[in-house]
LUMLUMTOR-130364 format. One record per residue: residue number from 1; residue in one letter; x, y negated, z negated of N, C-alpha, C in turn. Coordinates in pm, whole numbers, plus 50000, padded with zeros to 5 digits. Atoms other than C-alpha are relative to their C-alpha. Layout:
N
{NUM; "A"; {X; Y; Z}; {X; Y; Z}; {X; Y; Z}} ...
***
This chain:
305
{1; "M"; {49857; 50077; 49919}; {74866; 11642; 86733}; {50076; 49910; 49891}} {2; "T"; {49924; 50053; 50100}; {75155; 11545; 86520}; {49997; 49860; 50073}} {3; "N"; {49967; 50111; 49935}; {75194; 11165; 86530}; {50132; 49957; 49895}} {4; "T"; {49852; 49990; 50030}; {75539; 11230; 86431}; {50120; 50014; 50130}} {5; "I"; {49935; 49942; 49859}; {75805; 11277; 86720}; {50155; 50052; 49898}} {6; "V"; {49885; 49979; 50108}; {76097; 11264; 86525}; {50034; 49952; 49901}} {7; "V"; {49967; 49984; 50157}; {76242; 11311; 86163}; {50144; 50015; 49971}} {8; "T"; {49903; 49954; 50087}; {76577; 11367; 85982}; {49964; 49929; 49882}} {9; "D"; {50030; 50010; 50145}; {76662; 11385; 85672}; {50144; 50035; 49949}} {10; "G"; {49842; 49995; 50021}; {77011; 11349; 85518}; {50156; 49992; 50095}} {11; "L"; {49861; 49938; 49809}; {77159; 11336; 85880}; {50166; 49938; 49991}} {12; "T"; {49855; 50028; 50071}; {77544; 11313; 85764}; {50098; 50064; 50114}} {13; "K"; {49922; 49890; 50017}; {77854; 11380; 86027}; {50113; 49930; 49986}} {14; "R"; {49858; 50035; 50094}; {78222; 11391; 85957}; {50048; 50075; 50105}} {15; "Y"; {49928; 49971; 49900}; {78488; 11347; 86186}; {50137; 50007; 49912}} {16; "G"; {49910; 49983; 50144}; {78759; 11497; 85920}; {49975; 49850; 49924}} {17; "E"; {49981; 50130; 50052}; {78820; 11194; 85707}; {49872; 49908; 50055}} {18; "R"; {50061; 50052; 49955}; {78597; 10997; 85915}; {49824; 50025; 49972}} {19; "L"; {50138; 50023; 49970}; {78225; 10940; 85821}; {49944; 49957; 50129}} {20; "A"; {50091; 50018; 49858}; {78038; 10886; 86150}; {49874; 49933; 49961}} {21; "V"; {50119; 49975; 50062}; {77690; 10896; 86011}; {50014; 50039; 49850}} {22; "D"; {50005; 49985; 50123}; {77596; 10881; 85666}; {49890; 49997; 49933}} {23; "D"; {50109; 49964; 50061}; {77270; 11034; 85509}; {49889; 49923; 50044}} {24; "V"; {50098; 50158; 49894}; {77059; 10821; 85791}; {49840; 50149; 50019}} {25; "T"; {50158; 49924; 50057}; {76662; 10941; 85685}; {49933; 49941; 50072}} {26; "L"; {50079; 50098; 49946}; {76412; 10802; 85962}; {49881; 50067; 50051}} {27; "T"; {50124; 49904; 49953}; {76127; 10896; 86117}; {49936; 49954; 50172}} {28; "V"; {50064; 50071; 49923}; {75996; 10792; 86465}; {49844; 50072; 50071}} {29; "R"; {50119; 49979; 50006}; {75633; 10780; 86550}; {49929; 49970; 50126}} {30; "R"; {50079; 49969; 49895}; {75421; 10920; 86807}; {49943; 49851; 50139}} {31; "G"; {50011; 50090; 49935}; {75369; 10618; 87102}; {50075; 49860; 49964}} {32; "E"; {49930; 50121; 50027}; {75599; 10375; 86957}; {50137; 49980; 50072}} {33; "V"; {49893; 50041; 49956}; {75919; 10151; 87090}; {50104; 50021; 49862}} {34; "Y"; {49920; 49952; 50175}; {76159; 10258; 86763}; {50097; 49886; 50096}} {35; "G"; {49871; 50061; 50035}; {76501; 10007; 86774}; {50059; 50037; 49937}} {36; "F"; {49914; 49914; 50118}; {76759; 10177; 86652}; {50150; 49859; 50068}} {37; "L"; {49923; 50064; 49998}; {76966; 09881; 86594}; {50128; 49955; 49913}} {38; "G"; {49858; 50001; 50026}; {77354; 09806; 86488}; {50064; 49951; 50053}} {39; "P"; {49885; 50038; 49948}; {77664; 09646; 86529}; {50058; 50113; 50122}} {40; "N"; {49910; 49902; 49918}; {77886; 09835; 86819}; {50067; 50092; 49923}} {41; "G"; {49969; 49900; 50047}; {78041; 10130; 86621}; {49964; 50054; 49864}} {42; "A"; {50064; 49970; 50135}; {77805; 10163; 86348}; {49913; 50157; 50008}} {43; "G"; {50034; 49886; 49929}; {77727; 10524; 86490}; {49844; 50005; 50026}} {44; "K"; {50095; 49948; 49958}; {77424; 10464; 86685}; {49987; 50143; 50118}} {45; "T"; {49946; 49901; 49902}; {77532; 10671; 86935}; {50040; 50150; 49925}} {46; "T"; {49969; 49911; 50116}; {77639; 10929; 86712}; {49887; 50084; 49987}} {47; "T"; {50135; 49930; 50040}; {77323; 10996; 86591}; {49860; 50058; 50092}} {48; "L"; {50117; 49944; 49904}; {77108; 11002; 86894}; {50111; 50116; 50032}} {49; "R"; {49902; 49862; 49939}; {77379; 11260; 87043}; {50004; 50162; 49905}} {50; "M"; {50056; 49865; 50087}; {77291; 11466; 86687}; {49785; 50019; 50079}} {51; "L"; {50194; 49957; 50008}; {76917; 11432; 86771}; {49925; 50085; 50132}} {52; "L"; {50022; 49862; 49817}; {76962; 11588; 87177}; {50042; 50106; 49998}} {53; "G"; {49935; 49890; 50042}; {77166; 11835; 87025}; {50133; 50037; 50114}} {54; "L"; {49864; 50022; 49962}; {77471; 11731; 87181}; {50185; 50015; 49918}} {55; "I"; {49844; 49948; 50090}; {77704; 11783; 86882}; {49891; 49993; 49874}} {56; "R"; {50073; 49968; 50072}; {77582; 11933; 86586}; {49992; 49922; 49835}} {57; "P"; {49944; 50074; 50143}; {77571; 11754; 86230}; {50083; 50085; 49866}} {58; "T"; {49885; 49958; 50122}; {77808; 11825; 85924}; {49936; 50025; 49902}} {59; "S"; {50109; 49930; 50093}; {77488; 11822; 85746}; {49860; 49933; 49979}} {60; "G"; {50138; 50028; 49947}; {77102; 11743; 85707}; {49949; 50060; 50090}} {61; "T"; {50093; 49942; 49891}; {76864; 11833; 85929}; {49903; 49877; 50047}} {62; "A"; {49997; 50142; 49896}; {76692; 11665; 86212}; {49875; 50113; 50045}} {63; "S"; {50138; 49929; 49912}; {76320; 11785; 86408}; {50002; 49911; 50117}} {64; "V"; {49990; 50075; 49805}; {76332; 11685; 86817}; {49784; 50059; 50010}} {65; "L"; {50124; 49974; 49991}; {75878; 11704; 86843}; {49991; 50154; 49972}} {66; "G"; {50083; 49832; 50051}; {75829; 12004; 86614}; {50163; 50087; 50002}} {67; "N"; {49808; 49974; 49992}; {76234; 12164; 86710}; {50053; 49961; 49923}} {68; "A"; {49823; 50022; 49982}; {76520; 12210; 86685}; {50130; 49900; 50064}} {69; "P"; {49900; 49984; 49911}; {76752; 11972; 86841}; {50074; 50087; 50099}} {70; "G"; {49951; 49876; 49890}; {76874; 12156; 87185}; {50033; 50082; 50035}} {71; "T"; {50085; 49866; 49932}; {76625; 12415; 87167}; {49967; 49921; 50166}} {72; "P"; {50069; 50052; 49877}; {76452; 12441; 87493}; {49843; 49973; 50005}} {73; "A"; {50130; 50095; 50029}; {76159; 12344; 87347}; {49970; 49854; 49970}} {74; "S"; {49966; 50153; 49999}; {76312; 12020; 87254}; {50050; 49922; 50111}} {75; "V"; {49926; 50056; 49874}; {76495; 11920; 87559}; {49921; 50019; 50120}} {76; "A"; {50053; 50019; 49882}; {76226; 12012; 87805}; {49908; 49895; 50013}} {77; "R"; {50054; 50154; 50018}; {76011; 11723; 87650}; {50077; 49917; 49959}} {78; "T"; {49926; 50146; 50011}; {76281; 11473; 87590}; {50040; 49957; 50135}} {79; "G"; {49859; 49996; 49821}; {76470; 11286; 87896}; {50032; 49873; 49888}} {80; "A"; {49980; 50095; 50102}; {76726; 11067; 87755}; {50104; 49974; 50122}} {81; "L"; {49952; 50072; 49916}; {77001; 10822; 87909}; {50143; 49958; 49890}} {82; "V"; {49901; 50041; 50153}; {77327; 10819; 87683}; {50088; 49985; 50075}} {83; "E"; {49853; 50034; 49946}; {77643; 10636; 87722}; {50026; 49978; 50155}} {84; "G"; {49948; 50026; 49891}; {77586; 10551; 88084}; {49924; 50133; 50130}} {85; "P"; {50034; 49880; 49837}; {77457; 10753; 88400}; {50097; 49954; 50073}} {86; "G"; {49883; 49903; 49898}; {77640; 11006; 88583}; {49981; 50045; 50150}} {87; "F"; {50053; 49957; 49927}; {77584; 11040; 88925}; {50090; 49970; 50151}} {88; "Y"; {49928; 49987; 49885}; {77704; 11155; 89246}; {50050; 49865; 50123}} {89; "P"; {50008; 50067; 49952}; {77840; 10865; 89397}; {49997; 49944; 50171}} {90; "Y"; {49988; 50048; 49850}; {77859; 10931; 89788}; {49828; 50050; 49999}} {91; "L"; {50103; 50009; 50025}; {77481; 11022; 89692}; {49930; 49949; 49994}} {92; "S"; {50140; 50102; 49967}; {77122; 10877; 89784}; {49975; 49989; 49857}} {93; "G"; {50100; 50040; 50138}; {76964; 10757; 89444}; {49895; 50119; 49990}} {94; "R"; {50078; 49948; 49996}; {76723; 11000; 89597}; {50095; 50155; 49985}} {95; "D"; {49907; 49879; 49956}; {76957; 11304; 89644}; {50051; 50037; 49897}} {96; "N"; {49942; 49948; 50089}; {77102; 11293; 89291}; {49877; 50045; 49918}} {97; "L"; {50141; 49941; 50091}; {76752; 11294; 89137}; {49984; 50143; 50053}} {98; "R"; {50023; 49926; 49943}; {76665; 11569; 89340}; {50082; 50083; 49975}} {99; "V"; {49902; 49886; 50057}; {76985; 11791; 89215}; {49925; 49999; 49850}} {100; "M"; {50043; 50003; 50158}; {76897; 11687; 88861}; {49821; 50083; 49971}} {101; "A"; {50168; 49955; 49969}; {76511; 11798; 88936}; {50012; 50175; 49984}} {102; "R"; {50024; 49923; 49999}; {76623; 12097; 89094}; {50005; 50103; 49864}} {103; "Y"; {49899; 49957; 50120}; {76895; 12146; 88774}; {49872; 50077; 49888}} {104; "Q"; {50090; 50026; 50124}; {76562; 12103; 88557}; {49871; 50124; 50042}} {105; "E"; {50102; 49911; 49962}; {76339; 12329; 88759}; {49835; 49892; 50047}} {106; "V"; {50076; 50088; 49944}; {76107; 12038; 88860}; {49971; 49968; 50140}} {107; "P"; {50042; 49982; 49836}; {75941; 11963; 89144}; {50073; 49865; 50071}} {108; "D"; {49906; 50100; 49937}; {76081; 11746; 89412}; {49911; 49853; 49989}} {109; "H"; {50038; 50083; 49962}; {75759; 11544; 89424}; {50011; 49893; 49837}} {110; "D"; {49989; 50065; 50151}; {75865; 11416; 89025}; {50138; 49914; 50037}} {111; "V"; {49902; 50137; 49981}; {76127; 11219; 89224}; {49966; 49855; 50079}} {112; "D"; {50015; 50098; 49938}; {75969; 11030; 89422}; {49880; 49908; 49840}} {113; "V"; {50093; 50033; 50052}; {75711; 10959; 89122}; {50086; 49899; 49879}} {114; "A"; {49949; 50064; 50120}; {75986; 10835; 88898}; {50107; 49893; 50071}} {115; "L"; {49997; 50136; 49869}; {76134; 10630; 89226}; {49938; 49868; 49959}} {116; "E"; {50128; 50096; 50021}; {75832; 10425; 89196}; {50018; 49934; 49850}} {117; "R"; {49987; 50071; 50130}; {75842; 10374; 88808}; {50070; 49950; 49983}} {118; "V"; {49890; 50061; 49984}; {76188; 10265; 88814}; {50035; 49848; 50076}} {119; "D"; {50001; 50063; 49902}; {76107; 10046; 89124}; {50127; 50040; 50027}} {120; "L"; {49892; 49951; 49900}; {76374; 10189; 89331}; {49972; 50077; 50125}} {121; "A"; {50011; 49874; 49847}; {76184; 10382; 89636}; {49992; 49946; 50072}} {122; "D"; {49935; 50053; 49836}; {76262; 10154; 89881}; {50151; 49982; 50001}} {123; "R"; {49802; 50026; 49976}; {76635; 10176; 89742}; {50010; 50172; 50002}} {124; "G"; {49996; 49826; 49991}; {76622; 10588; 89704}; {50077; 50046; 50077}} {125; "G"; {49933; 49971; 49870}; {76757; 10625; 90052}; {50173; 49982; 50023}} {126; "D"; {49840; 50029; 50073}; {77085; 10431; 89908}; {50116; 50084; 50007}} {127; "A"; {49899; 49876; 50077}; {77435; 10614; 89854}; {49987; 49910; 49834}} {128; "F"; {49991; 50077; 50117}; {77468; 10539; 89462}; {50091; 49877; 49982}} {129; "K"; {49949; 50067; 50043}; {77780; 10408; 89482}; {49987; 49866; 50051}} {130; "S"; {50065; 50192; 49914}; {77641; 10068; 89686}; {49864; 49975; 49851}} {131; "Y"; {50130; 50024; 50109}; {77361; 10067; 89349}; {50106; 49877; 49940}} {132; "S"; {49985; 50090; 50150}; {77386; 09720; 89118}; {50038; 50059; 49887}} {133; "L"; {49980; 49941; 50117}; {77511; 09813; 88795}; {49798; 50011; 49905}} {134; "G"; {50108; 49987; 50068}; {77170; 09720; 88680}; {49869; 50184; 50035}} {135; "M"; {50070; 49921; 49931}; {76986; 09916; 88965}; {50093; 50145; 49949}} {136; "K"; {49937; 49938; 50062}; {77268; 10204; 88821}; {49939; 50071; 49882}} {137; "Q"; {50048; 49921; 50056}; {77097; 10243; 88524}; {49859; 49987; 50009}} {138; "R"; {50122; 49909; 49994}; {76738; 10230; 88617}; {50008; 50134; 50070}} {139; "L"; {49964; 49827; 49925}; {76821; 10551; 88820}; {50010; 50075; 49851}} {140; "G"; {50012; 49955; 50104}; {76957; 10647; 88470}; {49824; 50092; 49967}} {141; "V"; {50164; 49969; 50047}; {76569; 10591; 88344}; {49901; 50120; 50086}} {142; "A"; {50057; 49928; 49955}; {76454; 10757; 88631}; {50057; 50125; 49996}} {143; "S"; {50013; 49891; 50060}; {76628; 11046; 88574}; {49951; 50068; 49840}} {144; "A"; {50042; 49953; 50099}; {76523; 11086; 88265}; {49850; 50000; 49942}} {145; "L"; {50162; 49980; 49990}; {76155; 11054; 88337}; {49953; 50129; 50052}} {146; "L"; {49966; 49925; 49908}; {76188; 11352; 88563}; {49925; 50113; 49902}} {147; "G"; {50064; 49862; 50093}; {75935; 11593; 88404}; {49879; 49950; 49947}} {148; "D"; {50037; 50027; 50116}; {75735; 11341; 88214}; {50020; 50051; 49862}} {149; "P"; {49995; 49994; 50116}; {75900; 11364; 87900}; {49926; 49915; 49944}} {150; "E"; {50101; 50105; 50106}; {75714; 11284; 87597}; {50113; 49898; 49889}} {151; "L"; {49893; 50080; 50099}; {76002; 11147; 87417}; {50126; 49964; 50108}} {152; "L"; {49922; 50035; 50002}; {76221; 10918; 87572}; {50132; 49909; 49936}} {153; "V"; {49874; 50070; 50140}; {76633; 10835; 87379}; {50071; 49887; 50177}} {154; "L"; {49954; 50046; 49909}; {76748; 10559; 87560}; {50135; 49877; 49920}} {155; "D"; {49853; 50149; 50023}; {77177; 10401; 87464}; {49965; 49901; 50035}} {156; "E"; {49911; 50107; 49932}; {77212; 10064; 87497}; {49930; 49970; 50163}} {157; "P"; {49975; 49987; 49852}; {77060; 10071; 87808}; {49972; 49833; 50122}} {158; "T"; {49933; 50162; 49952}; {77091; 09676; 87874}; {50115; 49968; 50028}} {159; "N"; {49876; 50079; 49947}; {77472; 09742; 87885}; {50005; 49973; 50075}} {160; "G"; {49937; 50071; 49889}; {77648; 09476; 88089}; {49952; 50018; 50104}} {161; "L"; {50075; 50043; 49915}; {77349; 09404; 88262}; {50027; 49820; 50001}} {162; "D"; {50051; 50154; 50040}; {77323; 09011; 88352}; {49867; 50040; 49892}} {163; "P"; {50110; 50015; 50098}; {77041; 08846; 88209}; {49826; 50111; 50097}} {164; "A"; {50108; 49971; 49903}; {76793; 08921; 88497}; {49962; 50163; 49986}} {165; "G"; {49969; 49840; 50025}; {76893; 09328; 88479}; {49911; 49976; 49886}} {166; "M"; {50067; 49995; 50150}; {76803; 09274; 88101}; {49832; 49969; 49986}} {167; "V"; {50138; 50041; 50027}; {76454; 09153; 88163}; {49941; 50071; 50097}} {168; "E"; {50118; 49849; 49902}; {76360; 09423; 88438}; {50058; 50100; 49890}} {169; "M"; {49993; 49878; 50114}; {76476; 09637; 88160}; {49946; 49986; 49904}} {170; "R"; {50141; 49974; 50102}; {76284; 09562; 87913}; {49812; 49982; 50054}} {171; "R"; {50150; 49990; 49927}; {75972; 09513; 88127}; {50014; 50139; 50054}} {172; "L"; {50055; 49847; 49943}; {76044; 09857; 88236}; {49946; 50106; 49887}} {173; "V"; {49988; 50028; 50148}; {76089; 09974; 87850}; {49829; 49974; 49873}} {174; "A"; {50146; 50072; 50037}; {75728; 09794; 87774}; {49921; 50066; 50111}} {175; "E"; {50065; 49912; 49883}; {75595; 09987; 88096}; {49963; 50116; 49995}} {176; "L"; {49957; 49878; 50021}; {75718; 10324; 87978}; {49906; 49988; 49844}} {177; "A"; {50105; 50004; 50129}; {75544; 10255; 87619}; {49835; 50000; 50042}} {178; "E"; {50132; 49933; 49913}; {75211; 10200; 87813}; {49972; 50065; 50061}} {179; "H"; {50030; 49819; 49936}; {75236; 10529; 88005}; {49939; 50076; 49894}} {180; "G"; {50004; 49928; 50077}; {75219; 10616; 87681}; {50092; 50100; 49928}} {181; "Q"; {49868; 49913; 50081}; {75574; 10766; 87600}; {50030; 49945; 49905}} {182; "T"; {49970; 50006; 50118}; {75725; 10772; 87289}; {50203; 49934; 50018}} {183; "V"; {49825; 50019; 49943}; {76079; 10582; 87356}; {50061; 49971; 49825}} {184; "M"; {49913; 50028; 50165}; {76391; 10563; 87059}; {50111; 49906; 50064}} {185; "L"; {49857; 50089; 49959}; {76637; 10271; 87202}; {50061; 49918; 49921}} {186; "S"; {49905; 50112; 50067}; {76928; 10183; 87068}; {50035; 49882; 50074}} {187; "S"; {49971; 50109; 49939}; {77080; 09828; 87108}; {50117; 49920; 49871}} {188; "H"; {49897; 50129; 50088}; {77335; 09570; 86917}; {49911; 49883; 50019}} {189; "L"; {49972; 50131; 49960}; {77159; 09277; 87097}; {49824; 49967; 49960}} {190; "L"; {50135; 50053; 50118}; {76871; 09103; 86880}; {49861; 50004; 50083}} {191; "A"; {50052; 50059; 49984}; {76680; 08949; 87093}; {49903; 50127; 50142}} {192; "E"; {50112; 49840; 49905}; {76561; 09295; 87343}; {49980; 50060; 49851}} {193; "V"; {50042; 49951; 50084}; {76492; 09427; 87001}; {49863; 49920; 49969}} {194; "E"; {50100; 50104; 50024}; {76267; 09157; 86845}; {49870; 50001; 50125}} {195; "E"; {50040; 50066; 49845}; {76134; 09122; 87262}; {49903; 50182; 50011}} {196; "I"; {50115; 49863; 49910}; {75958; 09530; 87342}; {50034; 50055; 49858}} {197; "C"; {50053; 49877; 50078}; {76003; 09738; 86986}; {49887; 49987; 49912}} {198; "D"; {50070; 50007; 50044}; {75788; 09813; 86755}; {50009; 50050; 49889}} {199; "R"; {49933; 49999; 50100}; {75955; 09914; 86462}; {50183; 50036; 50021}} {200; "V"; {49861; 50003; 49995}; {76311; 09901; 86368}; {50076; 50040; 49914}} {201; "G"; {49938; 49916; 50129}; {76562; 10112; 86201}; {50188; 49944; 49991}} {202; "V"; {49869; 50050; 49950}; {76928; 09914; 86111}; {50111; 50054; 49930}} {203; "I"; {49898; 49834; 50005}; {77210; 10143; 86074}; {50166; 49851; 50009}} {204; "A"; {49894; 50068; 49992}; {77523; 09984; 85960}; {50129; 50070; 49960}} {205; "D"; {49894; 49922; 50066}; {77889; 10172; 85881}; {49955; 50112; 49991}} {206; "G"; {50016; 49861; 49999}; {77698; 10478; 85967}; {49866; 50072; 49896}} {207; "R"; {50092; 49973; 50097}; {77424; 10429; 85683}; {49892; 49923; 50051}} {208; "L"; {50153; 50052; 49999}; {77028; 10361; 85737}; {50045; 49899; 49908}} {209; "V"; {50004; 50132; 50098}; {77028; 09975; 85568}; {49855; 50054; 49998}} {210; "T"; {50075; 50056; 49979}; {76648; 09949; 85666}; {49933; 50053; 50091}} {211; "E"; {50134; 49950; 49899}; {76305; 10099; 85847}; {49851; 49971; 50015}} {212; "S"; {50165; 50085; 50030}; {76031; 09819; 85900}; {49896; 49979; 50136}} {213; "T"; {50101; 50125; 49929}; {75823; 09622; 86147}; {50078; 49906; 49978}} {214; "V"; {49926; 50148; 49962}; {76003; 09369; 86298}; {49987; 49823; 49917}} {215; "T"; {50048; 50151; 50148}; {75755; 09075; 86096}; {50037; 50045; 49896}} {216; "E"; {49962; 49977; 50171}; {75820; 09280; 85772}; {50135; 49984; 49962}} {217; "L"; {49820; 50044; 49984}; {76226; 09250; 85835}; {49993; 49858; 49997}} {218; "R"; {49998; 50171; 50060}; {76170; 08848; 85864}; {49950; 49980; 49867}} {219; "G"; {50061; 50112; 50136}; {75940; 08808; 85571}; {49919; 49908; 49993}} {220; "T"; {50149; 50055; 49952}; {75688; 08607; 85568}; {50032; 49854; 50019}} {221; "A"; {49922; 50092; 49938}; {75724; 08282; 85718}; {49992; 49852; 49892}} {222; "A"; {49900; 50138; 50056}; {75857; 07908; 85566}; {49908; 49895; 50094}} {223; "L"; {49990; 50119; 50002}; {75807; 07566; 85550}; {50130; 49874; 50028}} {224; "F"; {49906; 50117; 49998}; {76081; 07300; 85686}; {49938; 49880; 49976}} {225; "V"; {50008; 50167; 50019}; {76049; 06919; 85550}; {50092; 49919; 50031}} {226; "R"; {49898; 50103; 49959}; {76220; 06643; 85632}; {49958; 49845; 49982}} {227; "A"; {50052; 50098; 50094}; {76130; 06341; 85423}; {50083; 49917; 49865}} {228; "E"; {49882; 50091; 50131}; {76306; 06042; 85207}; {49852; 49961; 49900}} {229; "P"; {49896; 49960; 49989}; {76338; 05964; 84976}; {49982; 50221; 49905}} {230; "V"; {49997; 49835; 49993}; {76436; 06364; 84886}; {49961; 50016; 49867}} {231; "D"; {50023; 49979; 50147}; {76374; 06371; 84522}; {49847; 50027; 49972}} {232; "R"; {50217; 50071; 50015}; {76026; 06206; 84525}; {49921; 50122; 50062}} {233; "A"; {50008; 49850; 49964}; {75947; 06504; 84787}; {50052; 50099; 50014}} {234; "L"; {49986; 49924; 50035}; {76110; 06754; 84678}; {49886; 50107; 49852}} {235; "A"; {50102; 49967; 50167}; {75896; 06728; 84296}; {49912; 50012; 50104}} {236; "V"; {50150; 49943; 49938}; {75561; 06734; 84597}; {50002; 50122; 50020}} {237; "A"; {50001; 49883; 49897}; {75690; 07022; 84756}; {49972; 50114; 49843}} {238; "M"; {50073; 49883; 50108}; {75657; 07219; 84378}; {49909; 49978; 49984}} {239; "Q"; {50116; 50003; 50057}; {75382; 07090; 84247}; {49961; 50051; 50072}} {240; "V"; {50098; 49984; 49930}; {75200; 07183; 84575}; {50047; 50231; 50007}} {241; "A"; {49991; 49873; 49966}; {75422; 07562; 84630}; {50076; 50065; 49885}} {242; "G"; {49919; 49950; 50135}; {75580; 07656; 84266}; {50118; 49952; 50035}} {243; "D"; {49867; 50037; 50050}; {75896; 07549; 84108}; {50099; 50153; 50097}} {244; "D"; {49886; 49932; 49960}; {76093; 07887; 84237}; {49926; 49989; 50164}} {245; "A"; {50022; 49999; 49845}; {75927; 07881; 84642}; {50056; 49841; 50018}} {246; "V"; {49987; 50121; 49928}; {76135; 07567; 84682}; {50157; 49972; 49994}} {247; "R"; {49850; 50049; 49969}; {76515; 07449; 84820}; {49996; 49933; 50016}} {248; "L"; {49992; 50036; 49855}; {76661; 07259; 84974}; {50120; 50002; 50056}} {249; "D"; {49959; 49929; 49929}; {76822; 07314; 85204}; {50129; 49808; 50086}} {250; "D"; {49916; 50100; 49988}; {77165; 07061; 85374}; {49875; 49949; 50120}} {251; "D"; {50165; 50066; 49934}; {76844; 06948; 85620}; {49910; 49928; 49949}} {252; "G"; {50132; 50091; 50035}; {76600; 06895; 85440}; {49945; 50077; 49856}} {253; "I"; {50060; 49895; 50112}; {76337; 07055; 85204}; {49953; 50160; 50092}} {254; "R"; {50055; 49965; 49975}; {76232; 07424; 85255}; {49933; 50127; 49956}} {255; "L"; {50086; 49954; 50104}; {75926; 07616; 85112}; {49954; 50114; 50021}} {256; "D"; {50058; 49874; 49987}; {75843; 08004; 85055}; {49851; 49958; 50013}} {257; "A"; {50178; 50008; 49997}; {75440; 07955; 85211}; {50032; 49955; 50115}} {258; "G"; {50064; 49929; 49846}; {75256; 08016; 85518}; {49996; 49879; 50070}} {259; "D"; {50012; 50118; 49903}; {75182; 07713; 85800}; {49847; 49950; 49930}} {260; "E"; {50126; 50069; 50022}; {74809; 07676; 85633}; {50004; 49940; 49843}} {261; "S"; {49940; 50092; 50115}; {75016; 07497; 85362}; {50009; 49912; 50032}} {262; "A"; {49979; 50160; 49974}; {75085; 07212; 85565}; {49947; 49954; 50033}} {263; "P"; {50076; 50088; 50045}; {74805; 07021; 85555}; {49989; 49954; 49867}} {264; "R"; {49968; 50064; 50129}; {74827; 06997; 85205}; {50092; 49923; 49949}} {265; "L"; {49889; 50105; 50043}; {75167; 06874; 85139}; {50021; 49974; 50066}} {266; "A"; {50011; 50146; 49901}; {75148; 06649; 85431}; {49921; 49952; 49940}} {267; "R"; {50071; 50171; 50030}; {74857; 06455; 85267}; {50063; 50002; 49878}} {268; "A"; {49934; 50044; 50160}; {75024; 06545; 84889}; {50129; 49893; 50024}} {269; "L"; {49933; 50038; 49915}; {75309; 06363; 85038}; {49966; 49859; 49963}} {270; "V"; {50095; 50189; 49905}; {75179; 06052; 85214}; {49953; 49972; 49868}} {271; "E"; {50064; 50063; 50128}; {74975; 05996; 84854}; {50110; 49951; 49918}} {272; "A"; {49884; 50006; 50123}; {75291; 06032; 84652}; {50136; 49882; 50081}} {273; "G"; {49911; 50097; 49915}; {75455; 05752; 84922}; {50158; 50047; 50065}} {274; "V"; {49841; 49932; 49951}; {75721; 05978; 85066}; {49938; 50015; 50183}} {275; "D"; {49968; 49928; 49849}; {75801; 05937; 85450}; {50042; 50093; 50049}} {276; "L"; {49963; 49887; 49979}; {75748; 06192; 85609}; {50055; 49995; 50114}} {277; "Y"; {49958; 50049; 49866}; {75917; 06228; 85912}; {50002; 50138; 50075}} {278; "E"; {50005; 49960; 49938}; {75902; 06595; 85981}; {49949; 50122; 49907}} {279; "I"; {50005; 49873; 49988}; {75718; 06932; 85931}; {49976; 50156; 50061}} {280; "R"; {50033; 49866; 49900}; {75674; 07270; 86046}; {49998; 50149; 49935}} {281; "A"; {50015; 49834; 50031}; {75657; 07688; 86008}; {50159; 49937; 50030}} {282; "S"; {49842; 49965; 50003}; {76022; 07797; 85973}; {50011; 50137; 49987}} {283; "E"; {49987; 49809; 50073}; {76039; 08179; 85999}; {50171; 50022; 50019}} {284; "R"; {49845; 49964; 49944}; {76398; 08337; 85951}; {49933; 50089; 50110}} {285; "S"; {49994; 49924; 49843}; {76519; 08491; 86259}; {50034; 50149; 49965}} {286; "L"; {49925; 49809; 50024}; {76583; 08854; 86320}; {50219; 50046; 50032}} {287; "E"; {49889; 50041; 50046}; {76933; 08723; 86361}; {50050; 49976; 49914}} {288; "D"; {49915; 49996; 50112}; {76978; 08619; 86003}; {49956; 50120; 49940}} {289; "V"; {50039; 49909; 50063}; {76821; 08908; 85886}; {50141; 50136; 50042}} {290; "F"; {49928; 49941; 49970}; {77038; 09157; 86058}; {50161; 49993; 49975}} {291; "F"; {49926; 50088; 50128}; {77329; 08907; 85919}; {50060; 50054; 49932}} {292; "E"; {49977; 49933; 50178}; {77265; 09004; 85600}; {50010; 50114; 49934}} {293; "M"; {49985; 49863; 50068}; {77229; 09328; 85615}; {50073; 50085; 50050}} {294; "T"; {49932; 49963; 49929}; {77513; 09378; 85830}; {50127; 49984; 49970}} {295; "S"; {49823; 50066; 50055}; {77780; 09221; 85677}; {50107; 50077; 49959}} {296; "G"; {49912; 49833; 50011}; {78037; 09391; 85588}; {50174; 49971; 50110}} {297; "P"; {49901; 50028; 49890}; {78396; 09483; 85706}; {50005; 50106; 50114}} {298; "A"; {50016; 49963; 49847}; {78429; 09560; 86098}; {50071; 50121; 49970}} {299; "T"; {49992; 49857; 49970}; {78449; 09918; 86176}; {50060; 50025; 50188}} {300; "S"; {49861; 49988; 49832}; {78655; 10067; 86537}; {49880; 50016; 50054}} {301; "E"; {50010; 49971; 49929}; {78399; 10082; 86776}; {49979; 50122; 50031}} {302; "E"; {49952; 49844; 49918}; {78622; 10357; 86900}; {49949; 50124; 49956}} {303; "G"; {50008; 49888; 50105}; {78589; 10559; 86577}; {49839; 50090; 49960}} {304; "L"; {50125; 49931; 49999}; {78222; 10568; 86546}; {49888; 49997; 50057}} {305; "R"; {50116; 49970; 49890}; {77985; 10587; 86859}; {50019; 50086; 50046}} 
***
């Protein structure tokens, strides 16, 4: 059994003169939660729609579960929630899923299993129109779970949810991964990606900027020091970490050094007669990295989603 679920090579989608997705090459591994991160309008949804066989690429190739996107072999083992769930408003949640189950030739028993997994079993008999936005999103995930697919593709699953709904959805995605399913999750919410994703692909203006773990993206930890006099503290920091690893910020001194260097640095500062007010680990946030990678001319969400 291959360890790779999704592979793209130079995947490109052009609408006339507009380049929506530009030469995207990525890999999603079995059993991971892969975060597809980018600003609104970056090309996330267009890429996912190509992987699901809903639209054809202009050029490049993609493989989903060892098959071409949209083929019966690929579709049967993939569940998806893209651009929000669409259900009959006057049918109950359970009956909506039954309609989909019969269309997919999935037994009705799978409906109750899916409702249980998204914590909607006690509300399955209620009309869809009475559901909150969070419940509607969870029912959408339940529909994607019918047939127990190997791969789940979720496009902005927390979009429009209140904070409590976001927490519920993150917990659900984490549970799905624990169940053994591979999840490809698109999002523009950094906290969402940082909390639940194993690896991240960052897309901006249709191009994949990088693909890495969250830890690797954030880079090595740093130390932040606030001490006086600053010039003497700076000299000591350079002796400890090296000239190129130390820089002055508006509010103190930052060193490219792990927190294991903190005790040695603190002792050196005190021995040099420096008044030490603060020393702590200071990691780059995913937000810092994200904006560094995606800063540039704004793109139209209508044009590129």
